N, C-alpha and C positions, 0 to 999 in steps of 0.2 A: 553365493554373493550376486546372484541374478535377479533382476528386476528391483534393482536400489531406489530407480528412478519413477516408478510404476506406482502412478495415483489414480487410477480406473478407478471406481465407483463413488470416491469418496465426494463427498458435501462443500461447497465453497461457498463465502461471500465476498465478494469484492466491492469496497464502497471506491466512489468514485471510479466506478468501473465501465465506463459508455467514453472514454474520448482517453488519449496519452497515456502514459503509462499502466492505466488502471486496467483499459480497455487490452493493451498489451499482455498483459498478465492473463486475464480473462481470455485469452486468446488461448493461447499457451496450456491453460487448464480444461479449457473445451477439446483442444486438440487432442488432449492427451486422456479425456475419460474421465473426466470431471464434470460432476454436474453442478454449473456457476450460476447463481444470482448473481446481476450485477444491478449497482443499487446507483443513481445518480440523482438531481435536482430535479433537474428536468425531463418531465414522464413521455415523453414525445423522442428524446434525445438516447434515453435510456429505452426503451422499445424497439427502437431501430435497429440498436445494438444487438439488442439478446437474438431481434427477428435474423439480423446477418448473422450473428455465433450458430445459431440454432441451425443452420444450413449445415453448420459443419460436427457437430454434438448435441448439450445440452445448455441451454442457455434462458435463465427468466428472469423478466423485469422487476425488481423492486423499488420502484420511487420513492425515493424520501429526500429530507432535508438534515443531514446528519447535524447539522451547526448547532444544534439544540438538542437538548437532553429530551424532550417530549417526542421532538423526528427521531432518536435513535430507539425510543423507547417501542413506536410504531414501527418502526422497520424490523426489531426485533420481532414485535407480535404476530407481523407479516410473512415472515421467516418460520413461527415456530407453530403455526397454521398451518405450514404444508409441508415440515420436517420435522424427525423426530431426535435428530442430533447436525451438529455442524463441527466437520474435522478441519476444515482449514478457514480461518478468519484474516483476510486481508484489510488493514486501514490505511488507504488509499485516499480517501478525501481530502484533498487540502489548495488552500490558496496562500497567493502572496500579492503583496503590498511594495510599493516601490515611491521613495518623496525623499525630497533631501532632509538631511538631519536636523535641520531648524525650523522644518514646518511637518513634520512628521505627526500627521494625525492620531489621535486618541482612538479613534473609531476603526483605521485601519488597524491596528495594534491588535485591538480586543477581536477582530473580526478573524486575524491571521490566526492568534493565537488560540482562539475558540476552535475551530475547525484544526488546526492542526497538530496539537498536544492535549486540550481538553475531551475532546470528542475520542479519540483513540481511547482516552482511558474508560471514559462510561461506556463507548460501546464495548470495548472487551469484557467492562464488569456485566455491562445487560445480559451479553450473552454468554456468559457463564454455564448458567444451566443447559446448555446447547453442545458446549464445549466440553463440559462433564461427561456429559451422554455419550459420546463419541470418545472419551481416553480411557485407552488401557497400558498396561506398560509396555505392551509390544509394540503396540499402537499409536502412540500420542498424539493429543488433539495440535494446532498449531497456529499459533496468532504468530501472525506477516504485520509489522510496523513499515510505513514507508517514510524513511528520514531522507537525508538531502547530504551530499557532500558537504553543501552549505551549512549544515551541523557541525562537519568537524573541520575544516577551513573557511574561517571569513570570504565569502564573495565581495566583488569588485564594485558590484551592485548595491545601490543605497537601500536592500530589502534586511531592514534589522529585525522585525519581529519574525517572517520566514527564516532567517539564519536561527535567530533565538530556540524560536518553538521546535526546529528538526534541534538543533544540540537538545531541547529538553526530551523531545520523543526518542533522541537515544538512550538517556537516562531512564525515562519511563520506561521502556524497553530490558532492561538489565533488571529494571526493580521487579517490574511484573516475573519476568523470568525467576527470577528469585522468589519469588513468592508462589507460583502457582505450579514450579517445577513437581514438587511431590506429589502432586495431582494428577503428574501428568500430557500437564501442557506447555508446549513450548514457546517460548516469543522467543521472538528474533527480527532483525531489522534489516532491512535493505538502503543503504545511499547511495541512488542517483547520481549519474554525471549529469553531462550535459542528452537528452534523449529531443526528438522533437516531437512535442508535446505541444498545447495547445498555451502553459504557459510558459512554455521558451520560445512560441514563433516569432514574438517581438524584437526579443534579444537576437536571435540567431540571424532574422533577417535586418541588423542593424548592424552585430558584432560577429557575425556567425565565423567569422574568418580569423579572428582575437579568441572566440570561444575555443574552436577548433586549437591553432597552436599551443594552447596551455592542455592538451589532450595527447600523454606521451602515444596513445596508440594512434594520431591523428585521424581520428574522424567522431561526429556526435554517434550515440548509442543506436540499436538496431532492437525491434520487435522481440527475436530472436534472445539478445545478451540480455532483458530484465527478466524476460520467461524464463529462460534457463535457472537464475539464481532462484526464483521463485516456486519452480518447481523442485528443484534441490531441498528448500526452503520445508515443501511440504511433504518432501517424501521420508522412506524409510531411508534412505541414506545421510540422512543429518540427524537420525532419530538422538544420536546424543552430543546435539549444538543448542545450545539455547542461551540466549542472554548474548548475543553475537549480534553484532553490524556488519554486516558485508557491502563495504563498495563498489558500485559495478559504473564506472565512468573513467575507465582504459586508462585510469592508473592517476588519475587527474588530482586526488586526493592526496597526492603522493608526492606533488613538484611547488 
């Protein structure tokens, strides 16, 4: 049972990989020997992160807007031009929108739901040929969807589309896992709690003490916390795990 968590030599794509949780996961993969493609909407930022991580391993920037099916297909084509297979797909790109219930706009709802749930399905669908090319009974391919504890328990913020889309992401994970297991493609989700990301920056700045008080571990997450779960779900250690959603939240979802 040695090397259960070895991911060296694997090819991974991390969407939303230029900052926050995506960058944390990409860093963990690069430092553990995977070839990692990071994608984000802003090309310059995406390249900067790829250059930074290339000092520690192999990281390539593939900027794309995955909020549209056209953008997803373009990203898949760029990846297919460089690789014949994909071992690990991390669907991390996401958005949030907060507004009072009486004023919550349709545009904000559509933006969040399209990126947090719709793009997860169509990204997975579009990359199935490359995931199938890598998949074997002994070494399944992996799809890892980044959900949220807000998809498990309602948040205290007025982020209605975010919590709903993340709950949908959890069910989509289970549905895809049931459909794809026979093809040796495992689909799981991580439900992060509070981490030092751009999405959480304003909340932590304004209500950081309140956020930490709701976490039994007494702190917000650190990069190695989320990277560790992502490495587990990408490695042989999780070869019999599919359809699961793993909270990475210091116990916050349980209180």
